[in-house]
C-alpha positions in Angstrom: 183.6 109.3 198.5 179.8 111.0 199.0 181.2 111.8 202.6 184.3 113.0 200.9 182.7 115.3 198.6 180.4 116.3 201.2 182.9 117.2 203.6 184.9 118.9 201.0 181.5 121.3 200.1 181.0 121.9 203.7 184.7 123.4 203.8 184.4 125.2 201.2 181.5 127.0 202.1 183.0 127.5 205.6 186.1 129.0 204.1 184.0 131.4 201.4 181.7 132.8 204.3 184.5 134.1 206.5 186.4 135.5 203.8 183.0 137.2 203.0 182.7 138.3 206.8 186.3 139.1 206.6 186.0 141.4 204.2 182.4 143.2 204.9 184.4 144.0 208.2 187.2 145.4 206.7 184.9 148.0 204.7 183.1 149.0 207.6 186.4 149.7 209.4 187.5 151.7 206.4 184.9 153.6 206.3 184.1 154.5 209.9 187.7 156.1 210.5 188.3 159.4 210.6 190.7 160.3 207.9 193.3 163.3 208.1 193.1 164.1 204.5 191.5 167.9 203.8 187.9 167.7 203.0 187.0 170.0 199.9 184.4 172.6 201.2 182.7 174.2 198.3 184.4 177.2 197.1 181.2 180.1 197.7 182.1 183.4 196.2 181.2 186.6 197.7 178.5 188.7 196.3 178.5 192.5 196.2 175.8 195.2 195.0 176.4 199.2 195.1 174.2 201.9 194.2 174.7 205.5 194.1 172.3 207.4 196.8 173.8 210.7 196.2 176.5 213.0 194.9 176.7 216.4 195.9 179.8 218.9 195.2 181.8 217.6 198.1 180.4 214.4 199.4 178.7 211.0 197.9 176.9 208.2 199.3 176.6 204.6 198.2 174.0 201.9 199.3 175.7 198.3 199.6 174.8 195.3 199.9 177.0 191.5 200.5 176.8 188.3 200.5 178.5 184.9 201.5 181.3 187.6 202.8 183.3 188.0 205.9 184.8 191.5 205.3 184.1 194.3 202.9 186.2 197.4 202.3 186.0 200.8 200.4 188.6 203.1 199.3 188.2 206.7 197.3 190.5 208.2 195.8 190.6 211.3 193.2 191.0 210.0 190.0 194.9 210.2 188.1 195.4 208.7 184.7 193.9 206.1 184.1 194.9 203.6 187.0 193.2 200.5 188.0 193.0 200.1 192.1 194.1 196.6 192.7 192.1 194.6 195.3 194.5 194.3 197.5 195.2 198.0 197.8 191.5 198.4 198.7 191.5 196.0 201.3 195.0 197.5 202.4 194.2 201.0 202.3 190.1 200.9 202.3 187.6 201.4 204.9 186.1 198.3 206.7 182.3 198.6 206.3 181.2 195.3 207.5 182.0 192.3 209.5 179.7 189.5 208.5 177.0 189.5 205.8 175.2 192.7 205.6 174.2 196.0 204.4 174.6 199.5 204.8 175.3 203.0 203.4 178.6 204.4 203.1 179.4 208.2 203.2 182.3 210.2 202.0 182.4 213.8 202.6 185.1 216.5 202.4 185.4 216.2 198.7 186.8 218.9 196.4 183.9 220.4 193.5 184.2 219.2 190.8 187.0 216.5 190.8 186.8 212.9 189.6 187.2 209.9 192.1 187.7 206.5 191.9 185.9 204.4 194.1 186.5 200.8 194.8 184.6 198.0 196.8 186.2 194.8 197.8 184.0 191.8 199.4 186.0 189.1 200.5 185.1 185.6 201.6 188.6 183.5 202.1 190.4 183.6 198.9 187.4 184.6 196.9 186.9 188.4 196.0 184.3 190.6 194.1 185.4 194.0 193.0 183.6 196.8 191.8 185.2 199.8 190.9 183.6 202.9 189.7 184.6 206.6 188.7 182.3 209.5 189.2 182.9 213.5 189.2 181.6 215.6 192.2 179.2 218.5 191.4 180.3 222.2 190.6 180.3 224.1 193.9 176.7 226.0 194.5 176.7 229.1 193.1 175.8 231.8 195.9 176.0 235.0 194.1 172.3 235.1 193.2 170.9 234.2 196.5 169.5 236.9 198.5 170.2 237.2 202.5 166.3 235.6 202.5 167.2 232.8 200.9 165.2 233.6 197.5 167.1 233.3 194.2 166.8 236.9 192.5 165.7 236.6 188.8 
């Protein structure tokens, strides 16, 4: 009887160790296999900073800085009423400012004196956008009546 109990215990131990080894092998094969499911990448929202550098009677310049952006666009239009510019319109109709994370100066020339303009900037990273809208006036055209031929201003 002792011998039978000993054999039975040995048999149970052998079955249990095979089961544990089998489960352990299965777990490793599952974790080591590549999956076809897409891995969710963290969403990186682009950052955009705009600084107005100069405004004259016929031009404006802006310093721009982007990070986490793959593209950046600018669109300048004369203000017409209370109209908001959609980011898609800036991307489609605007000027491309960069190809990768960078900074620079955007200059707009040949503007009309004493006129209000809407200026929109959009930075893009995949489906994520950063959008900045400005509305600024150009200055009055300089008055040349009081300037003599030498360039001195008459009093």
